[in-house]
N, C-alpha and C positions, 0 to 999 in steps of 0.2 A: 715793269721795269723801264719801258720806253718813256712812260710818263715821268718817272723819277729822273731819268737822264735828261729829258727835255727841261724839267724844272731846274735841275742842277745847272744846265747850260744857261738858262735865263738868269739865274742868280749870279752866275759868274760874269755874264755880259753886263748885267746891271752894275755889279761891283766895279768892273774895269772902266765902264763909261763914267761912272760917278767919281772914280778915283783919279782918272788921268785926263779927263776933258775939262778944261777950265770953264767952258760954256755951261756944261751941265753942273759943275760944282756950284756956279753962281745961281743957276735956276734948275734945281733938281726936279721940279714938277715936269720939265720937258722930257724926262725919262719916259713918261707914259706913252708919248707918241711913237716911241721906237719899240714898244711892246704890244702884243696883240690886245685889242680892246676888251677881249673876253678873258684876259689874264689878270688876276689879282694876287699880289704877294703881301701878306701881313705877318706880323710876328709879335710875340710877347716874350719878354725876357726879364730876368732878375740877376743882379749882381749882389752877392752876399758879403758884407763886411761888418762884423767878423763872419768868417765862413759858416755855412749851415752844416752842422754835424748830423750825419745820418748813421745810426748804429746798425749793427747786424740784426737780422730778423730771425727769430726762432720759427722754423717751419717744420714742426714735428711730423706733419702728414707726409711731406716729401722725403724726409731723412729718417723716418721712424725705423725702417728695417736696417739701414746702415748704422744708426745710433745703437740699436739693440745688439747688432753684430759686434761693434766696437766695445760695447759694455761687456759682452761675453768674453771677447779675446783679451781686452786690456785690463778688465777688473776681475771677472769671475775666474778666468783661467790663470790669472796671475796670483790672486789671493787664495785660490783653491785649485792647484794643479791636479792632473789626473791621479797622481799617487796618493792624494787625500781621499779618493773615492774607491769604492768597490763596485765593479760593473756587472759582476755575475755571482750568483744566479739572479741577483736583483740589484738595482741601483741603491746605494746607501753610502753614508759617510762612514769612513773606516772607524773601527773601535767603538761602535754604537750598537744598541740593541737591534737596530734595523740591519746592521751588518751581520751580527750573530747574537743569539740569545745569551751566550756566555758573558756578554758585556752588559747585561741587564742586572745591575747590582741593586741589592736591597739597601734600605737606609742604615746608616751607622747605628749600632745599638748603644754603645757606651762612649760618649765623648769625654775626653780627659778632664774638662772643667767641671764635670758632674760626678766623676768617678776617679778617686785617687789611685785605685788599684790598676788602672790601665793608662797607657799612653794612647793618644789618638793616632792610630796607625795610618790614617790618611794624610795627616800633617804631623809627623812625629815631633815631639817637643821634649819628652823626658826619658824615653826608652830607646837607647841606641840600637838594641837588637831589632826593634821594629824597623827602624830606618834602614839598617844595613841589609836586612833580609827582604823586606817588602819592596825595596827599590833596587834589588839586585836581579837583573833579568837574565843572568846566565842560565838559569834553570827553566827558562820560558821559551822553548823553541816554537817557531811559527810553523805548524803543520798544515800545509795546504791552505794558508790564510786564516787558520784558527789557532789563536794563541793558547798554549797549555803551560801551566806552571806547577812544579812539583814540591815547592817548599814555601811555607808561610810562617810568620813569626809567632802567631797565636797569642799576641798581646791582648787582643780583644777578649779572649777567653778568660782573662783574669778578672773581668767584670762579672762573670757568672758565679752563682752560688757554689759552695763546696760542702762536703758532708761532715767536716770536723766539728764536734760539739764545742761549745765555749765553756771551758772549765773555770771554776772559781780560783782566786789567787791562792797559790800554794797547793792546789790540787792538779791532777794529771789526767789526760786522755791519751791512750796509745792506739795505734792502728794494728790490728791483728787479723790477718787473712781477709782483707777488704772490709773489716768491720771494726768499729771503734769500741774500745773498752774504757770506761771512765769510773772514777771513784764515786761520782755523784749521780743522782737520779734527776730526771726532768730538766735536762739541759736543752738549750736552744742552739741552733747552728752558730759557729763562730763568725761566719760571713754568709749572709743569705742573699748576696748579690747587690750590685749597684742599681740605682734607678735607671731604667732603660728608656730610650727614645721610642722604642717599638714594643708592641705587644708580643711577649714571648710565650709560646704555647705551653700550657700546663704549669704556669708559675703562679697561679693563685692558690697558695699552699694553706691547707688547714692543719695538717699534722705532718711534722717533719720526720719523726722516727717511730719505729716500733722498739720499745725499750724493755729489756728483760734482765732480771737479776741473775748473776752467775757467781760461781765460787772459784773459777780459775782466774785469778787476779795477778799472776806473776807479771813483773815488769812495771807495775804502777808505783810501787815504793818498796823499801826494804826495811823490815820484812813486809811482804805483800799483805794487804788487808784481807780479812776473811770473806768480805762481801764486796762485789762491784757490779757494774751494769754494762750490758751490751747494747750498743746503739746500731740499729739497722735502718737505713733510709727507707721511707715509705715509697711505694711505686710512683705516686704523684711527684714526690720530691726528686726521685731519680730521673723521671721523665723530664722534669723542669731543667735539671742540670744538663742532661743529654741534649735536649732541644736547644738550650742556650748556647752550649759549646758548638753545636753544628751550625747554628745561625752565625755566630761570631766568626768561625773559621771560613764559612762560605763567603761572608762579606770580605774578609781579607783576601781570599783566593780570587774573587771577582775583581776586587780593587787592583790587585797586582796584575791581573791579566790586562785590564784596561790601561794601566800605567805602562806596562811593557809593550803593549800593542802601539800605543801612542808614541813611545820612544823610538820605535822602528819605522814610523811613517815617513816616507820621502827621505830615508837615510838619516836625517838629522832631527827627526821628531815632528810630531803634529803641530805643536805650538810654534815652531820655527817656520812652518810652511803653509799652514792651513788656518783659515778663519771660518769658524763653525757656521756663522750666518751665511757667508758666501757659498760655503759648501752645500748648505741646505737649498740655496737658490739653484745651484748646479744640478742637484739631485732632481729637483722639480722641473728642470728645463733640459730635457734630454737632447733637444736639437742643438744646444750649445756645443755639445761634444764634436759635432762635425763642422763647426765654423772656424775659419782661420783668417789671418790678416788679409791675404789676397782677396778672399771672399768679401770682406768688409769694404775694401777699397773699390771693388767692382760695384757693390751696392751703392756706395756714395757716388760713383761716376754715373750710375743709372739715374740717381736723383738729380744730378747736375744736368744730365741729358734731358730729363723731364722739364727742368727749369728753362732749358734752352728752347724748348718748343712746347710750352704748356697749353694743352687743349682745355677748353672749358669743362669743368667737372673732374679733371684729373687731380691726383693727389697734391700737385704743386700749383694748381691754377690760382689758389688764393694766397700764395706766398708773398706776392708783390704788394708794396705799399707806395703811396704817393710821395714823391720827393718833396713837394710843397703844395699843400691844398689850395694855396692862394695863387698858384701859377697855373693858368689854364687859358685855352683859346675857345671862345664861344662864337657860334655862327648860326645863321639861318640858311638852310639849304635852298639853292635855286634849281630850276629845272635844267636837266642835261649838264649838270656840273660834276666834275671830278676833282679830286684833291691829291696833292702830294704833301705829306706832313714830314718835316724834318725836326729832329731834336738834337740839341747840343748840351753837353755837360762838361764842366771842367772841375776837377777834384784832386785831392791829395789823400792817399791812404793813411789810415791810422790803425795801430794795433798795440796791444800790451805784449810784453815778453821780449826776450833777446833772440832775434832771428833776422836773417836777411830777408827783406820784403820780396826779393826775387825768388825766394824759395817757398813762399806761401802758395799752396796749390789750390787756389780758388779764383773766382771772377766777381766783378761788379756787373750785375745784369741790369739793363734798362729796357723799357718798351713804352709805347703809348697806347692808350685806349680811346675810343670814341664812344661817348655815352649819350643816349637820348634824354629827353626832358623827364622821362619816367625813371631814369636811373638804370636803364637796360643797356648792356654793352652791345653795340652793333658792329664793332670792329676792334681788333687788336693787331698790333704790328708783330713782326718777327722779333725775337729777342736779340738784342745786341749785348755781347759779353766782352768785357775788358779785363785782362789779367790784373790782379790786385797787386800792383807794383808801383810804389812811389807816386809821382804825379801822373795823371792821365787825363785825356780828353776824349769825348765821345761825339761823333757826328754820324747820324744814321737817318734813314728815311723809310717811309711806307706810303703806299698809294691806296686811295679809297675810291671805288667805282661809284658812278651815279646811281646804280641800282641798289646800293646799300642804304642810301638816305632818301627821305621823302621831301618833296618840295614844300617849303613853308614851315617845316619842323625845325626846332632848335636843337643843336648838338653841342657837346663840349669835348674838347681834346684835353686829355690829362696825361701827365708824365709819371711813370712808375719805376721803382727800382727794387732789386733784391740783392742782399749780401748776407751770407750765412752768419749767424750770431757767433758760432764757434765751430771748430773742426775737431773731429774725433780721431784723426790720423795721429799715430804715435809721434810725439815731439811737438805737436801743435794743439794739444788738448786745452792748454791754458791760455790760448790766444783769444782775445775779444776784439773783433774786427769792427771798424767804422770808417767813414769817409768824411772829409771836410770839403764841402762843395762851395766853390767860389762863384760859379755862374751856371745858370740853366736857362734854356731858351727853346721856344717852340716857333717854327716858321711854317706857314701854310701857304701853298700856292693853289689857287682855285681857278679852274679852267672850264669854260662852257664849250661844249661841242658845237 
């Protein structure tokens, strides 16, 4: 620090003598006789017209934890709030098979476009009774987080086969005591079922009825015929009808449970509050549950603190980039020589979005590095940080001891900066930050002991 103060004093004296003494103004070389003969002051500088624009830098390594935290809080918890999830006995998205097996619905058996006997009860189009009953959740209480429903429309069941034989024109079949009686022999079912989307158990039918002649034919015609036929469904046909009806009704019951469960999620429904893909991310990232906005801001501040004093090998040590690769000071080290390196930057902030620049909570960071001829860093300065507000100028310094450099070796001083590419803090996510640099300068004082 004493070396820096001495160098600042020498710079100031030189400036005053050069500015206010007409003798030295006419002959500036005479300045040297008033400075120690082992003191050298040299500089390199550039003025940029138009200004040199330097954009924000993406430094995922430094801001990774903060970015993930903000993503959890601002995106996942916004698009999938806690009410979209079930946390016990296991983590799951509400109203899904992982939440409860009762929401694991089979495939639809009879779509309305392939079966005129039914309306598609998932998306009712022709049957009002399906719409009103399937989507009426008054009979679906939520018992301890498990939806139960007592009433279904049974419109899917209309696609299943029935037992009535198909009588010829002018002939009759009547139902007596759960058995069909017909005037004719060898009839087939009037409706053997619609083509199904799924394999229905027992519906590969070879024989539909056991048919027997009978003489009790009252009710078929007047007067009744002397002979008629009794039709009893075979066991395989009865099983097919029973299995089909059970499958259709179970599908409707499951579909109604899912619909009514979703309708009650977060009070105003799953679709209004929850995005299924974001909820899936939350389920797989349990740590997100414990994150909050103050936590994220703390993590971001820790990243900024790291940038303020980045040690080699740290997460933020490689965040900085050169302001201008063509702006550098190269020197050959002399014995017993120490250095004070000053850097200056004049710039104007730039950003997208409507916000007062005084409110942007970040900094423009600068530092210098000294690099040897093999590209190895032998010295880096402390970080200078300037609030990212309107026009600003930077003037800072660092000292370099003679023990750091080797006599006769060539070294280069380079100027670096860091500015976050964007901020994850609510209200600032859409800002893209940059700076327009009008001037940059390196000033080096070299002193021999």
